[in-house]
C-alpha positions in Angstrom: 0.1 0.1 -0.1 1.1 3.4 -0.8 2.0 5.9 1.7 2.6 9.1 0.0 1.4 12.9 -0.3 -1.7 11.7 -1.7 -2.7 9.1 0.8 -1.8 11.6 3.5 -3.9 14.3 2.2 -6.9 12.3 2.1 -6.5 11.4 6.0 -6.0 15.3 6.5 -8.7 16.7 4.4 -12.1 15.0 3.9 -14.1 17.4 1.7 -14.0 20.3 -0.9 -10.9 18.8 -2.4 -9.8 20.3 -5.7 -7.8 18.4 -8.2 -6.8 20.3 -11.3 -5.8 18.6 -14.6 -3.6 20.0 -17.2 -1.7 18.8 -20.2 2.3 18.8 -19.9 4.0 20.8 -22.5 1.0 23.0 -23.0 0.6 25.7 -23.9 4.5 25.8 -24.2 6.5 23.1 -23.8 8.5 24.7 -20.7 5.3 25.9 -18.9 4.7 22.4 -16.8 6.3 23.5 -13.6 5.2 27.0 -14.0 1.8 25.8 -13.8 2.3 23.4 -11.1 3.9 25.9 -8.9 1.1 28.3 -9.4 -1.6 25.7 -8.9 -0.3 25.1 -5.5 0.2 28.7 -4.5 -3.4 29.4 -5.8 -4.9 26.3 -3.4 -5.2 23.2 -5.6 -5.1 20.3 -3.3 -3.8 17.9 -5.7 -2.8 18.3 -9.2 -3.0 15.7 -12.1 -0.6 16.2 -15.1 -1.5 14.7 -18.3 0.7 13.0 -20.5 0.0 14.1 -24.2 -1.0 11.0 -26.4 -2.0 11.0 -30.0 -5.0 8.6 -29.6 -6.6 9.5 -26.2 -10.1 7.3 -25.5 -11.9 9.4 -22.6 -10.8 13.0 -23.6 -12.9 15.5 -25.2 -12.1 17.9 -27.8 -10.5 20.5 -25.4 -8.1 18.4 -23.7 -7.4 16.3 -27.1 -6.4 19.6 -28.7 -4.1 20.2 -25.9 -2.5 16.9 -26.2 -1.7 17.8 -29.9 -0.4 21.1 -29.4 2.0 19.5 -26.6 3.2 16.8 -28.7 3.9 19.4 -31.5 5.7 21.3 -28.8 8.1 18.3 -28.3 6.6 16.7 -25.1 7.1 13.1 -24.3 7.4 10.9 -21.3 11.3 11.3 -21.2 10.8 15.0 -21.4 8.4 15.4 -18.5 10.6 13.3 -16.3 13.4 15.9 -17.1 11.2 18.8 -16.3 9.9 17.2 -13.0 13.3 16.6 -11.6 14.0 18.6 -8.8 10.3 20.0 -8.6 10.0 18.6 -4.8 12.2 21.2 -4.0 9.6 23.7 -5.1 6.2 22.1 -4.5 4.8 19.7 -1.9 1.3 19.3 -3.6 0.5 15.6 -4.6 1.1 14.8 -8.1 -0.6 12.3 -10.4 0.3 11.4 -13.9 -2.5 10.7 -16.0 -2.1 9.1 -19.4 -2.5 5.9 -21.4 -0.7 2.6 -21.1 1.0 2.2 -24.3 3.2 5.3 -23.9 4.1 3.7 -20.5 4.8 0.3 -21.9 7.0 1.8 -24.3 8.9 3.6 -21.8 9.1 0.4 -19.8 6.7 -0.2 -17.2 9.0 -0.5 -14.2 11.3 2.2 -15.5 8.5 4.6 -15.6 7.3 3.8 -12.2 11.1 4.1 -10.9 11.3 7.4 -12.6 7.9 8.6 -11.3 8.8 7.9 -7.8 12.0 9.4 -8.3 10.8 12.7 -9.4 8.1 12.8 -6.6 4.9 11.7 -8.3 2.4 10.0 -5.9 0.1 8.4 -8.1 -1.1 7.3 -11.8 -4.2 7.2 -13.7 -4.0 4.6 -16.6 -7.7 4.2 -17.6 -7.0 1.4 -20.2 -5.0 -0.8 -17.6 -6.8 -3.7 -17.5 -8.1 -4.4 -13.7 -6.8 -8.3 -14.1 -3.6 -7.4 -15.3 -3.1 -4.8 -12.8 -3.8 -7.4 -10.0 -1.7 -9.9 -11.5 1.4 -8.1 -13.1 1.4 -4.4 -12.4 0.4 -3.8 -8.6 3.7 -5.2 -7.0 5.6 -2.9 -9.3 3.4 0.2 -8.1 3.8 -0.9 -4.7 7.6 -1.3 -4.9 7.8 2.5 -5.9 5.2 3.8 -3.5 2.7 4.7 -6.2 -1.1 4.6 -6.0 -3.2 3.8 -9.0 -6.7 5.6 -9.3 -9.7 3.7 -11.0 -12.1 5.3 -12.9 -15.9 4.2 -12.3 -18.9 5.3 -14.4 -22.8 5.0 -14.2 -22.2 1.9 -15.8 -19.9 0.0 -13.4 -21.2 -2.7 -11.7 -21.4 -2.7 -7.7 -19.5 -5.8 -7.4 -16.6 -4.0 -9.6 -16.8 -0.9 -7.8 -16.3 -2.8 -4.5 -13.2 -4.5 -6.1 -11.7 -1.3 -7.0 -12.2 0.0 -3.5 -10.5 -2.9 -2.0 -7.4 -2.6 -4.4 -7.3 1.2 -4.2 -5.3 3.2 -1.4 -5.9 7.0 -2.6 -9.3 7.7 -4.0 -12.0 6.3 -6.7 -12.4 8.7 -9.9 -16.2 8.7 -10.1 -16.8 10.0 -13.6 -20.0 11.9 -13.8 -21.6 10.4 -16.8 -20.9 8.3 -19.8 -19.2 10.8 -22.0 -15.9 12.2 -22.6 -14.3 15.1 -20.7 -15.4 18.7 -21.4 -19.2 18.2 -21.3 -21.5 19.7 -18.7 -22.2 17.7 -15.5 -25.5 16.2 -15.5 -28.1 17.1 -12.6 -30.8 14.8 -13.4 -32.3 12.3 -11.5 -30.4 9.5 -12.9 -27.1 11.2 -12.1 -28.2 11.9 -8.5 -29.4 8.3 -8.2 -25.8 7.2 -9.3 -23.9 9.5 -7.0 -26.3 8.6 -4.0 -25.7 4.7 -4.8 -21.9 5.1 -4.8 -22.0 7.4 -1.7 -24.3 5.0 0.1 -22.1 1.8 -0.4 -19.6 2.7 2.5 -16.5 2.6 0.5 -13.1 2.9 2.3 -11.8 5.3 -0.3 -12.8 9.2 -0.9 -14.5 9.9 -4.0 -13.5 12.7 -6.4 -16.0 13.5 -9.3 -14.6 14.5 -12.8 -16.1 15.1 -16.1 -18.1 18.1 -16.5 -17.0 20.1 -13.4 -15.9 23.5 -15.0 -16.8 26.4 -12.5 -17.9 27.1 -8.9 -21.2 26.0 -9.1 -20.5 22.7 -10.8 -17.7 22.2 -8.1 -19.8 22.9 -5.3 -22.4 20.6 -6.6 -20.0 18.0 -7.0 -18.5 18.3 -3.4 -22.2 17.7 -2.1 -21.8 14.2 -3.3 -18.4 13.5 -3.1 -15.0 14.3 -1.3 -14.1 16.8 -4.1 -13.9 17.3 -7.8 -11.6 17.2 -10.8 -11.4 20.2 -13.3 -9.6 19.6 -16.6 -11.0 21.0 -19.9 -12.1 24.4 -18.2 -8.7 24.8 -16.7 -7.2 24.1 -20.2 -9.5 26.8 -21.6 -8.1 29.3 -19.0 -4.4 28.7 -20.1 -5.5 29.6 -23.6 -6.6 33.0 -22.6 -4.5 36.2 -23.5 -2.4 37.5 -20.7 0.4 36.3 -18.2 0.4 32.5 -17.6 0.7 32.7 -13.6 -2.3 35.2 -13.8 -4.6 32.9 -15.8 -3.7 29.9 -13.2 -4.3 32.3 -10.2 -7.7 33.6 -11.7 -9.2 30.5 -12.4 -8.4 28.9 -9.1 -9.7 32.2 -7.4 -13.0 31.7 -9.5 -13.4 28.1 -8.1 -12.6 28.5 -4.4 
């Protein structure tokens, strides 16, 4: 079981947690650490750094476009680790790397985990890593390097699978708000509320963070009524594209949420 900044955060703070996603190498190649520093300074509780990939599965158009720009800027797994080297001398906020399995396997799974731990990463989100393969092959590697693996659940995830995920997770469960890609609007209908209530009522041991469709203060506060916090991605990517100084754009967006 991982014992890192991520697990300690959830021991210390139980609600209104803000997780902010951004794509490494976007809008400019060397912006990654600047954004990370300003997110911590502006009150983000944890940060999810996207590893750009040419063929994403769950990302909507905004994040897909940021992936493309980052790749054109020259971002890669190797470059990201180079940028994050020494970052723990600057920030203490928990860091999660989010991406797809193919680039990680190309890099070498254990080599990737070793590098991630070395630069101070606390957890990974790899949505296309099969659950069974995680249990059989990858879990010992992640544990060796003190990394949490965060799983996603959706309204279609069966209750027994949610409980399996809860049993194998040691940080939080990423509760996708609806069966869609990132960047849409959070749903507020009866079916959505029934889904949130069902999961909340299961007595899971891990905190829940709601993602997909969270983009402003009202949707953040609405999500926090049903979970321990929320994840914002596409709306923040859009904020990074606004005219003006990068740090001011980050600060202004965070101030609009918290």
